[in-house]
C-alpha positions in Angstrom: 77.3 34.9 66.2 78.0 36.6 62.9 77.9 40.4 63.5 77.2 41.2 59.9 73.8 42.8 59.5 72.6 43.6 56.0 70.4 46.6 55.4 67.1 45.2 54.2 65.3 48.5 53.9 63.7 49.5 50.5 61.9 52.5 49.2 58.5 52.6 47.5 58.4 56.2 46.4 58.2 58.3 49.6 57.5 55.1 51.7 60.5 53.4 53.4 60.0 49.8 54.4 62.3 48.2 56.9 62.4 45.1 54.6 60.8 44.2 51.3 58.4 41.6 52.6 54.7 42.6 52.4 51.5 40.6 52.6 49.2 40.5 49.6 45.7 41.9 49.9 42.9 39.3 50.2 45.2 36.6 51.7 45.9 38.1 55.1 42.6 39.4 56.2 42.8 42.7 58.1 46.1 41.6 59.6 44.8 41.0 63.1 43.7 37.4 62.1 47.4 36.4 61.8 48.6 38.2 64.9 48.4 35.1 67.1 50.7 33.4 64.7 52.9 36.0 63.0 55.0 38.9 64.6 53.6 41.5 62.2 56.2 44.1 63.4 58.9 42.1 61.6 57.2 42.6 58.2 57.9 45.5 55.7 54.1 46.2 55.4 50.7 44.6 55.9 48.3 45.1 53.0 44.7 44.6 54.2 41.9 43.0 52.1 40.2 45.2 49.5 37.8 47.8 50.9 34.8 49.3 49.2 32.5 52.1 50.3 29.8 49.8 51.5 30.1 46.4 53.1 30.0 43.5 50.6 29.0 39.9 51.2 30.9 38.6 48.1 30.0 35.6 46.0 28.0 32.5 47.1 30.0 29.3 47.8 31.9 27.4 46.6 34.4 30.2 46.3 37.8 28.4 46.4 39.1 25.5 44.4 42.6 23.9 44.8 44.4 23.5 41.5 47.7 21.9 40.6 50.3 24.3 42.0 47.8 26.9 43.1 44.2 27.8 43.8 41.2 29.5 42.1 39.2 31.9 44.1 36.0 33.8 43.5 35.5 35.5 46.8 33.9 38.4 45.2 35.7 41.1 47.1 33.8 40.5 50.4 34.7 43.1 53.0 33.3 45.1 55.9 33.3 48.4 54.1 35.5 51.5 54.8 33.5 52.8 57.7 33.7 49.6 59.8 37.4 49.3 58.9 38.1 52.7 60.2 36.1 52.2 63.4 36.8 48.5 64.3 40.0 47.5 62.6 42.3 50.4 62.2 42.6 51.2 65.9 44.0 47.7 66.5 46.5 48.1 63.6 47.8 51.5 64.7 49.9 49.9 67.4 51.9 47.9 64.9 55.6 48.8 64.2 55.1 48.3 60.5 53.3 50.1 57.6 49.6 49.4 57.0 48.5 49.7 53.4 44.8 49.8 52.6 43.7 48.2 49.3 40.7 49.9 47.8 38.4 49.2 44.8 35.4 50.8 43.2 33.0 50.2 40.4 33.3 53.7 38.9 35.9 56.4 39.0 34.2 58.6 41.5 33.9 55.7 43.9 37.7 55.4 44.0 37.9 59.1 44.7 35.4 58.8 47.6 37.4 56.0 49.2 40.7 57.9 48.8 39.1 60.9 50.4 37.7 58.9 53.3 41.3 57.8 54.1 42.9 61.2 53.6 44.8 62.3 56.7 43.8 59.1 58.6 46.5 58.2 61.1 47.8 54.6 60.8 47.3 54.2 57.0 50.7 54.6 55.3 49.6 54.2 51.7 46.8 53.2 49.4 46.9 50.2 47.0 44.4 50.7 44.2 42.9 47.5 42.7 42.0 48.2 39.1 40.9 44.6 38.4 37.3 45.0 39.4 34.4 45.5 36.9 33.9 49.0 35.6 30.1 49.6 35.8 30.4 52.7 33.6 32.0 50.7 30.8 29.7 47.7 31.1 31.8 45.4 33.3 35.3 45.7 31.7 38.0 45.9 34.3 39.6 49.3 34.7 43.0 47.7 34.6 42.8 46.3 31.0 42.7 49.7 29.4 45.5 52.3 29.7 43.1 55.2 29.6 40.8 53.9 32.3 43.8 52.9 34.5 45.0 56.5 34.2 41.6 57.9 35.1 41.3 55.9 38.2 44.9 56.5 39.2 44.5 60.3 38.7 41.3 60.4 40.7 42.9 58.6 43.6 46.1 60.7 43.5 44.1 64.0 43.6 41.9 62.7 46.4 44.6 61.6 48.9 47.7 62.8 50.7 49.2 59.3 50.8 51.5 57.3 48.5 49.5 55.5 45.8 50.3 52.0 44.6 48.4 50.7 41.6 47.8 47.0 41.5 47.8 45.8 37.9 45.9 42.9 36.3 47.8 40.4 34.2 44.8 39.8 32.0 46.1 42.3 29.4 47.9 42.2 26.1 50.8 44.5 27.1 51.5 45.1 30.8 54.0 47.9 29.9 51.2 50.1 28.5 49.2 49.8 31.6 52.2 50.4 33.8 53.2 53.5 31.9 49.6 54.8 32.1 49.5 54.5 35.9 52.9 56.1 36.2 51.9 59.0 34.0 48.8 59.6 36.1 50.9 60.0 39.2 51.2 56.6 40.8 54.1 56.3 43.3 54.6 52.6 42.8 53.0 49.6 41.0 52.2 46.1 42.4 51.7 43.1 40.0 50.4 40.7 39.2 46.8 40.2 40.4 45.3 36.8 39.7 44.9 35.3 36.2 41.4 34.4 35.1 40.6 30.7 35.2 37.9 28.0 35.9 37.4 24.4 37.0 34.6 22.0 35.9 33.0 19.1 37.7 32.9 16.4 35.1 30.1 14.4 36.9 27.6 17.3 37.1 29.2 19.1 34.1 28.9 22.3 36.0 31.5 24.9 37.0 33.0 24.1 40.4 32.9 27.8 41.4 29.5 29.3 41.9 30.8 32.3 40.1 31.8 30.1 37.1 35.2 31.7 36.8 37.8 32.8 39.3 41.3 34.1 39.9 44.2 31.7 39.7 47.1 32.3 42.1 50.0 30.4 43.6 53.2 28.9 42.2 51.4 28.0 38.9 51.4 31.7 37.9 54.9 32.6 39.1 56.7 32.4 35.7 54.0 34.7 34.2 54.3 37.1 37.2 58.0 37.2 37.0 58.1 38.1 33.4 55.5 40.8 33.8 57.4 42.3 36.7 60.5 42.2 34.6 58.7 44.0 31.7 57.0 46.6 33.9 60.2 47.4 35.9 62.0 48.2 32.6 59.1 50.3 31.3 58.7 52.7 34.3 60.9 54.7 36.6 58.7 54.2 39.7 59.2 51.2 42.0 57.5 47.9 41.3 56.3 45.3 43.8 56.3 41.7 42.7 53.4 39.4 43.4 52.6 35.9 42.2 53.3 32.5 43.7 56.1 33.5 46.0 56.5 30.6 48.4 60.0 31.0 49.8 63.0 33.4 49.8 64.3 31.9 46.6 61.2 33.0 44.8 61.3 36.4 46.4 64.9 36.8 45.2 63.9 36.1 41.7 61.5 39.0 41.7 64.0 41.3 43.3 66.6 40.4 40.7 64.0 40.9 37.9 63.5 44.5 39.1 61.0 44.5 41.9 61.8 46.7 44.9 59.6 44.7 47.3 57.4 41.5 47.2 54.0 40.5 48.4 53.2 37.1 49.7 49.7 35.7 49.0 48.7 32.1 48.5 51.7 30.9 50.6 50.0 32.3 53.7 47.3 29.6 53.4 49.9 26.9 53.2 52.2 28.3 55.9 50.9 31.2 58.1 54.6 32.0 58.8 55.6 32.1 55.2 56.3 35.9 55.3 58.6 35.5 58.3 60.4 32.5 56.8 60.9 34.5 53.5 62.3 37.4 55.5 64.7 35.1 57.4 65.8 33.5 54.1 66.5 36.8 52.5 68.6 37.9 55.6 70.6 34.7 55.6 71.2 35.0 51.8 72.6 38.5 52.3 74.7 37.5 55.3 76.2 34.5 53.5 77.1 36.6 50.5 78.1 39.7 52.4 75.4 41.8 50.6 75.4 45.0 52.6 72.1 46.3 51.3 69.4 44.3 49.7 68.9 47.2 47.2 72.1 46.0 45.6 70.2 43.0 44.3 67.3 44.9 42.7 67.2 44.8 38.9 70.5 42.9 38.6 69.3 40.3 36.1 72.0 39.5 33.5 70.4 39.0 30.1 73.4 39.2 27.7 74.8 36.2 25.9 75.1 33.1 28.1 78.8 33.0 27.6 79.1 36.6 28.8 76.9 36.3 31.9 79.5 34.6 34.2 78.5 33.4 37.5 
């Protein structure tokens, strides 16, 4: 047996993960659903599905459509609400030997603050991930995350309302991801995660109606990976805080691309529906890559993209 053991730990601000493999919110339930299949203790962190103040039923079906190289979803942020999560779910998650990150969303700035306050001091919650892609009721439905000022307001409210590290999850449906990234950093975010889904739709040509009851949905999966990779690359260069890469990561090779582009960690989303063990397989692939190349710490790979003239890049 090869005794070489690379250090896979990474830092997200004050949060230290044993390895960079995280689950993506909305694709892994509350974590416990995967426990019969996945050894959650092996993962860097589990990010639970988005939580709101009150329980939410979500959109009517159909809510998912398979697309070439991906899927469209319009779940509508269905969740049990923060109170039920703290009472029924979190006690089961506290025994895990990994970090639990709670994803939160609101429809106005104060709602974000109330959610952050409800999780303040709560044992078993390592960090908050703030979804700024949901509609802002105050501004008539525009997502918080498409405007730097609104992103900063939400981030600032959460930061002042919590004692935990704050990760802001950015929307790709913007003109310049760097402006949004800088706004979140300036408001006190400890890390960023990106990208959320791209807006898309599918049409039934027989009935001439949208396939999704919600008309439009969020596109995820390998189809969005090149877009996600570029946005992560841009954001990582624009800010000093760590960036978490998300978007169509199906295997360890995809994960490595995001790390090399500048991500300090990665989240696995749609791949969980294809292979429930995708996160573990990605972790094993990253480990084998480091062992084979004698990479002592996976941090050595982060942000090592060579972008000079092709003749100067070497191998």
